[in-house]
C-alpha positions in Angstrom: -16.4 0.9 -20.3 -14.4 -2.4 -20.3 -13.9 -3.7 -16.8 -10.4 -3.2 -15.4 -8.4 -6.1 -14.0 -7.9 -6.2 -10.2 -4.5 -5.1 -9.0 -2.3 -5.2 -5.9 -2.7 -1.4 -5.4 -6.2 -2.2 -4.1 -5.4 -5.4 -2.2 -7.3 -6.3 0.9 -6.7 -9.0 3.5 -10.1 -10.2 4.9 -10.0 -12.1 8.2 -13.0 -14.5 8.1 -14.3 -16.9 10.8 -16.6 -19.7 9.8 -17.7 -23.2 10.8 -15.0 -25.8 10.1 -17.0 -27.7 7.5 -16.1 -29.0 4.1 -17.2 -26.6 1.4 -17.2 -23.4 3.4 -13.9 -22.2 1.9 -15.3 -22.9 -1.5 -18.3 -20.8 -0.8 -16.1 -17.9 0.2 -13.9 -18.3 -2.9 -17.0 -18.5 -5.2 -18.5 -15.3 -3.6 -15.3 -13.4 -4.2 -15.2 -14.7 -7.8 -18.8 -13.7 -8.4 -18.1 -10.0 -7.8 -14.9 -10.0 -9.8 -12.3 -10.3 -7.0 -8.9 -11.9 -7.6 -7.7 -14.2 -4.7 -4.0 -13.9 -4.0 -3.5 -15.9 -0.9 -5.4 -17.9 1.8 -3.7 -18.4 5.2 -4.9 -20.2 8.3 -4.9 -18.1 11.4 -6.4 -20.6 13.8 -8.4 -23.8 13.6 -10.5 -25.9 16.0 -13.0 -28.7 15.6 -15.9 -26.2 15.5 -14.5 -23.2 13.7 -11.6 -21.9 11.6 -10.2 -18.4 11.0 -8.5 -17.6 7.7 -6.9 -14.5 6.2 -8.0 -14.2 2.6 -6.0 -11.7 0.5 -8.0 -10.3 -2.5 -7.1 -7.8 -5.2 -9.8 -5.4 -6.2 -10.2 -2.9 -9.1 -10.6 0.1 -6.9 -11.8 1.2 -3.5 -15.5 0.8 -4.3 -14.8 -2.7 -5.7 -13.1 -3.6 -2.5 -16.1 -2.5 -0.4 -18.3 -4.6 -2.7 -16.2 -7.7 -2.1 -16.3 -7.3 1.7 -20.0 -6.6 1.6 -20.6 -9.8 -0.4 -18.6 -11.9 2.2 -20.6 -10.3 5.0 -23.7 -11.7 3.4 -22.6 -15.3 3.4 -24.4 -17.3 6.0 -22.1 -18.7 8.7 -19.3 -16.4 7.7 -18.1 -13.6 10.1 -15.8 -10.9 8.7 -13.5 -10.2 11.8 -11.7 -7.4 10.3 -10.4 -6.0 7.0 -6.8 -4.7 6.4 -5.7 -2.6 3.4 -2.3 -3.8 2.4 -1.2 -0.4 1.0 -2.0 1.5 4.2 -0.3 -1.3 6.3 2.9 -0.8 4.3 2.8 3.0 5.0 2.2 2.8 8.8 5.0 4.7 10.5 6.5 5.8 7.1 8.6 3.8 4.7 12.1 5.0 5.4 14.5 5.5 8.3 18.0 6.6 9.1 20.5 3.8 9.8 24.1 4.2 11.0 27.2 2.9 9.2 29.4 3.3 12.3 28.6 1.2 15.5 28.6 3.0 18.8 29.1 0.3 21.4 32.1 1.4 23.4 33.8 4.5 24.8 36.3 4.4 22.1 33.5 4.4 19.4 32.0 7.5 21.1 35.3 9.3 21.1 35.9 8.6 17.4 32.4 9.1 15.8 31.5 12.0 18.1 33.3 14.0 20.8 36.2 14.6 21.0 37.4 13.0 17.8 34.8 14.6 15.6 36.2 18.0 16.4 39.3 17.2 14.3 37.2 16.3 11.3 35.3 19.6 11.6 38.5 21.6 11.6 39.8 19.6 8.6 36.7 20.6 6.7 37.0 24.2 7.9 40.5 24.4 6.5 39.6 22.5 3.3 35.9 23.1 2.5 36.0 20.7 -0.4 36.8 17.8 2.0 33.1 17.9 3.1 32.5 15.7 0.0 34.7 13.0 1.4 34.3 13.4 5.1 30.4 13.6 5.3 27.5 12.0 3.6 27.1 14.9 1.2 28.6 13.0 -1.8 25.9 10.4 -1.6 22.9 12.4 -0.4 20.0 13.9 -2.3 17.2 16.2 -1.1 13.7 15.3 -2.5 12.0 18.6 -2.4 8.3 19.3 -2.9 5.7 21.9 -2.0 2.8 19.4 -2.7 1.2 21.5 -5.5 1.3 18.8 -8.3 1.3 15.4 -6.7 0.9 12.5 -9.2 -2.4 13.1 -10.9 -4.0 14.3 -7.6 -3.1 18.0 -8.0 -2.5 20.5 -5.2 -2.9 18.4 -2.0 -0.3 20.2 0.1 3.0 19.3 1.6 1.7 16.9 4.3 -0.3 14.8 1.8 2.8 14.8 -0.5 5.0 13.1 2.1 4.1 9.5 1.2 5.3 10.1 -2.4 8.5 11.8 -1.3 9.2 9.0 1.1 8.7 6.5 -1.7 11.0 8.4 -3.9 13.7 8.3 -1.2 13.2 4.6 -0.8 13.7 4.0 -4.5 16.8 6.2 -4.5 18.3 3.9 -1.9 17.0 0.5 -3.0 17.8 1.0 -6.7 20.7 3.3 -6.8 22.3 3.2 -3.4 21.7 6.9 -3.0 20.8 8.3 0.4 17.7 10.6 0.0 15.4 12.4 2.3 12.0 14.0 1.8 11.8 17.7 2.3 8.2 18.9 2.0 8.0 22.7 2.3 4.9 24.5 3.6 5.0 27.4 1.2 4.0 28.0 -2.4 6.2 31.1 -2.8 8.8 30.2 -5.5 11.3 32.6 -4.0 10.9 31.1 -0.5 11.4 27.6 -2.0 14.5 28.7 -3.8 16.0 30.4 -0.7 15.2 27.4 1.5 16.8 24.9 -0.9 19.9 27.1 -1.1 20.2 27.4 2.7 19.9 23.7 3.3 22.0 22.5 0.4 25.2 22.2 2.4 24.4 18.7 3.4 23.3 17.5 0.0 25.1 16.5 -3.2 22.1 16.9 -5.4 18.5 18.3 -5.3 15.6 16.4 -6.8 12.6 18.8 -7.2 9.3 16.9 -7.2 5.6 17.6 -7.7 5.9 21.4 -7.9 3.2 22.9 -10.3 3.9 24.6 -13.6 4.9 27.3 -14.5 6.4 27.9 -11.0 8.6 24.8 -11.4 10.4 26.3 -14.4 11.4 29.4 -12.6 12.4 27.5 -9.5 14.6 25.0 -11.3 16.2 27.7 -13.6 17.1 29.9 -10.6 18.5 27.0 -8.6 20.6 25.8 -11.5 22.0 29.3 -12.0 22.8 29.8 -8.3 24.0 26.4 -7.1 27.0 24.2 -7.9 25.3 20.8 -7.4 22.9 19.1 -9.7 19.3 20.3 -9.6 16.8 18.1 -11.4 13.1 18.5 -11.6 12.1 14.8 -12.1 8.5 15.6 -13.2 10.0 17.4 -16.2 13.2 15.7 -17.2 12.8 12.3 -15.6 9.5 11.9 -17.4 11.1 13.1 -20.6 14.0 10.6 -20.3 11.7 7.5 -19.7 9.4 8.7 -22.5 12.3 9.0 -24.9 13.5 5.6 -24.0 10.1 4.0 -24.6 9.8 5.8 -27.9 13.2 4.6 -29.0 12.2 1.1 -28.6 8.6 1.5 -29.8 9.8 3.0 -33.1 12.0 -0.1 -33.8 8.8 -2.2 -33.6 6.6 -0.1 -35.8 9.5 0.8 -38.1 9.0 4.6 -38.1 11.3 7.5 -37.9 11.1 10.4 -35.5 10.9 13.0 -38.1 7.9 11.3 -39.8 5.8 11.2 -36.6 2.7 13.0 -35.8 2.4 13.3 -32.0 -0.7 14.5 -30.0 0.1 15.4 -26.4 -2.4 16.2 -23.6 -1.2 18.0 -20.6 1.2 20.9 -21.4 2.6 21.2 -17.9 6.1 20.5 -16.6 6.3 17.0 -18.0 4.6 17.9 -21.3 7.0 20.8 -22.0 10.1 18.7 -21.1 9.0 15.8 -23.1 8.3 18.0 -26.1 11.8 19.5 -25.9 13.4 16.1 -25.8 11.3 14.7 -28.6 12.2 17.7 -30.7 15.9 17.2 -30.0 15.5 13.7 -31.2 14.1 14.9 -34.6 10.3 14.9 -33.9 8.7 17.9 -35.8 4.9 17.6 -35.7 3.7 17.8 -32.1 0.2 19.1 -31.2 -0.4 20.0 -27.6 -3.7 20.2 -25.7 -4.5 21.8 -22.3 -7.9 22.3 -20.7 -8.7 25.1 -23.1 -7.9 23.1 -26.3 -5.0 22.9 -28.7 -2.0 25.2 -28.3 -1.8 27.3 -31.4 -0.4 30.7 -32.4 -3.7 32.4 -32.2 -4.3 32.0 -28.4 -3.4 34.5 -25.6 -1.3 32.7 -23.0 -1.0 35.7 -20.6 2.1 35.5 -18.5 2.6 31.8 -19.1 5.8 32.1 -21.2 6.3 28.4 -21.3 2.9 27.8 -23.1 3.7 30.7 -25.4 6.9 29.1 -26.3 5.2 25.7 -26.8 2.6 27.3 -29.2 5.4 29.0 -31.2 7.6 25.9 -31.4 5.1 23.2 -32.1 1.9 22.5 -34.1 3.4 23.4 -37.5 0.0 23.2 -39.2 -1.6 25.5 -36.6 -4.3 22.9 -35.8 -7.1 24.7 -33.9 -9.7 22.0 -33.8 -10.8 19.5 -31.1 -8.9 16.5 -29.9 -10.6 14.1 -32.3 -9.5 16.2 -35.3 -5.9 16.4 -34.0 -5.9 12.5 -33.5 -6.5 11.8 -37.2 -3.4 10.3 -38.6 -1.5 10.6 -35.3 1.3 8.1 -34.8 1.8 8.6 -31.1 -0.6 9.7 -28.4 1.3 11.0 -25.3 -0.9 11.5 -22.2 0.5 13.6 -19.4 -2.9 14.9 -18.2 -5.6 13.0 -16.4 -7.9 9.9 -16.5 -10.4 9.3 -19.3 -9.1 12.0 -21.7 -9.4 9.7 -24.8 -11.8 7.1 -25.9 -11.7 4.2 -28.3 -13.1 6.5 -31.1 -9.9 8.6 -30.8 -7.8 5.5 -31.3 -9.7 4.5 -34.4 -8.7 7.5 -36.4 -5.0 7.2 -35.6 -2.4 6.2 -38.2 -1.4 2.6 -38.8 0.4 0.9 -35.9 -0.6 3.5 -33.4 1.4 4.0 -30.2 -0.4 5.1 -27.0 1.6 6.3 -23.9 -1.2 7.0 -21.4 1.0 8.1 -18.5 -1.4 9.9 -16.1 -1.1 8.5 -12.6 -2.7 6.8 -10.8 -5.4 6.4 -13.5 -4.4 6.7 -17.2 -6.0 8.7 -20.1 -7.4 5.4 -21.3 -7.2 2.0 -19.7 -5.3 -0.8 -21.6 -8.4 -3.0 -21.5 -10.2 -0.4 -23.5 -7.5 0.2 -26.0 -6.8 -3.5 -26.6 -7.2 -4.3 -30.2 -7.0 -0.7 -31.3 -3.3 0.1 -30.7 0.0 -1.6 -31.7 1.8 -0.6 -28.6 0.2 0.4 -25.3 2.1 1.8 -22.3 1.1 3.4 -18.9 2.9 4.7 -15.9 1.5 1.9 -13.7 3.3 -1.2 -12.5 0.5 -3.5 -12.9 0.4 -3.4 -16.7 3.1 -4.2 -19.3 5.3 -1.4 -20.6 5.5 0.7 -17.5 7.0 4.1 -18.3 8.1 5.2 -14.9 10.7 7.7 -13.7 12.1 5.1 -11.3 14.0 3.8 -14.3 15.7 7.1 -14.6 16.5 9.0 -11.4 18.3 6.4 -9.4 20.9 5.8 -12.2 20.9 9.4 -13.3 21.8 10.7 -9.8 24.1 7.8 -9.2 26.1 8.8 -12.3 26.0 12.5 -11.5 27.2 12.0 -7.9 29.9 9.5 -8.8 31.6 12.1 -11.1 30.6 14.9 -8.9 28.8 16.7 -11.7 28.1 20.4 -11.3 24.8 20.0 -13.1 22.7 17.6 -15.1 22.6 18.7 -18.8 20.7 17.6 -21.9 23.5 15.3 -23.0 23.4 13.4 -19.7 19.6 13.1 -20.0 19.7 11.8 -23.6 22.5 9.3 -22.5 20.2 8.1 -19.8 17.4 7.5 -22.3 19.5 5.5 -24.7 20.9 3.4 -21.7 17.4 2.7 -20.4 16.2 1.6 -24.0 19.2 -0.6 -24.3 18.0 -2.5 -21.2 15.7 -4.4 -23.4 17.7 -6.9 -25.5 16.9 -6.7 -29.3 16.0 -10.4 -29.2 13.3 -9.8 -26.5 11.8 -6.5 -27.8 8.1 -6.8 -28.6 4.8 -4.9 -28.2 4.5 -5.8 -24.5 8.1 -5.3 -23.7 9.6 -2.0 -24.7 10.8 -1.0 -21.2 13.2 -2.9 -18.9 12.2 -3.9 -15.4 12.7 -1.3 -12.7 14.3 -4.1 -10.6 17.0 -4.9 -13.2 20.0 -3.5 -11.4 21.9 -3.6 -14.7 19.8 -0.7 -15.9 20.8 1.5 -13.0 24.5 0.6 -13.6 24.3 1.3 -17.3 22.5 4.6 -16.8 25.0 5.7 -14.2 27.9 4.8 -16.4 26.3 6.5 -19.5 25.5 9.6 -17.5 29.0 9.8 -16.0 30.6 9.5 -19.4 28.4 12.2 -20.8 29.2 14.5 -17.9 32.9 14.0 -18.7 32.4 14.6 -22.4 30.5 17.8 -21.8 33.0 19.1 -19.2 30.6 19.2 -16.1 32.3 16.3 -14.2 34.6 17.3 -11.3 36.1 13.9 -10.5 37.0 10.6 -12.2 34.3 7.9 -12.7 36.0 5.6 -10.2 33.2 5.0 -7.7 33.6 4.7 -4.0 32.7 1.2 -2.9 30.4 2.5 -0.2 28.3 4.2 -2.8 28.0 1.4 -5.2 24.6 0.3 -6.7 23.1 -2.4 -4.6 23.6 -5.9 -5.9 20.5 -7.8 -7.3 18.6 -9.6 -4.6 
């Protein structure tokens, strides 16, 4: 296997104490380099004539590699490793989000206005005009990020407590990128009907619901029921957000390889929530030949799918040649590999049998189906879901702008047209003059993307009749300006 590059996701800060002699820092740097570590920063903590203490920040490939780097430093004569800090865990201490107030409370007058007795007048105003809850509370700009922790990243069913860091991160991105207030709601139940009922009961204070990391096929049932029974947008991001960003990446990738959607052969691994949604969106864009694989092999019309109606639909709607062989056979002549499964699913040999100018979207998180270092030289365009490689296909390019647009026009729901509009807006974030094999997706930090997605989504909502107010955005809810 080709060695992966170190990255910030496995960054350590090593505090080392050693004799204040010329050459000691060089020995430390050499030792880190010998085991493949990547030094990011060196800072002096304290210094005296006899000794010096420095913090050395090092990127590693993974946790095991991090341990190897520290072990190597401990072996250096005259070097004492005082302690080691994991930068990722430090950033999560105490959580990543908090509530902040927009109204100061410093005087008796402030108290009387924002709380009792003045707040009573606002309560009665909403009582007499329930629709005013949208303008007199945070509802119009607030989203619930709801999960049961059954399908977290590529980690699987790790439960609601372990899912919290992801939901907090999602809420943070909602605010930082889209100016949307969001809060993580992790439910300690796997019962679909309990989840549905809980979301409905708490929906009063939210303008939208972002379902997250709920396993298939339960997620389909939960989302469908909530869409039918609620009058605010319900959006399962693992399904539709993934589909939107995948579509955006494909729009730009096809410009480079000069291929048309209806001529593509697509092989997809992972026929779960994301896989089904991506397939539906690709088909709506004209892709006809899609072959899906799950743990049992290809989905074809001869298999028994039991009560999994979504996989039964998939088998009937895709795989026009009824391919029943293994993954290697399916990959012959494929134009696009779309990975939504797990690490190490495909090898270089699979890439060698693909069509000319192959495209690989290896989107399993945190570890992709094949690493870019392995695929290099065998594919025309390579993309992952990670932020430490080029061409990151990440839902964060979609959901902040999508909800921003839906909330701005007070959409009753998020429909297919709004999602396709978001995909085209994201793709347009890469100027034609800059488009190349390593740049098919815009930066998540380009606030123009969020604005353009919000504008396109709002327009689509109006055109399809699901918007309930004009697109004029309240200043308080505007997308944050670029820093």
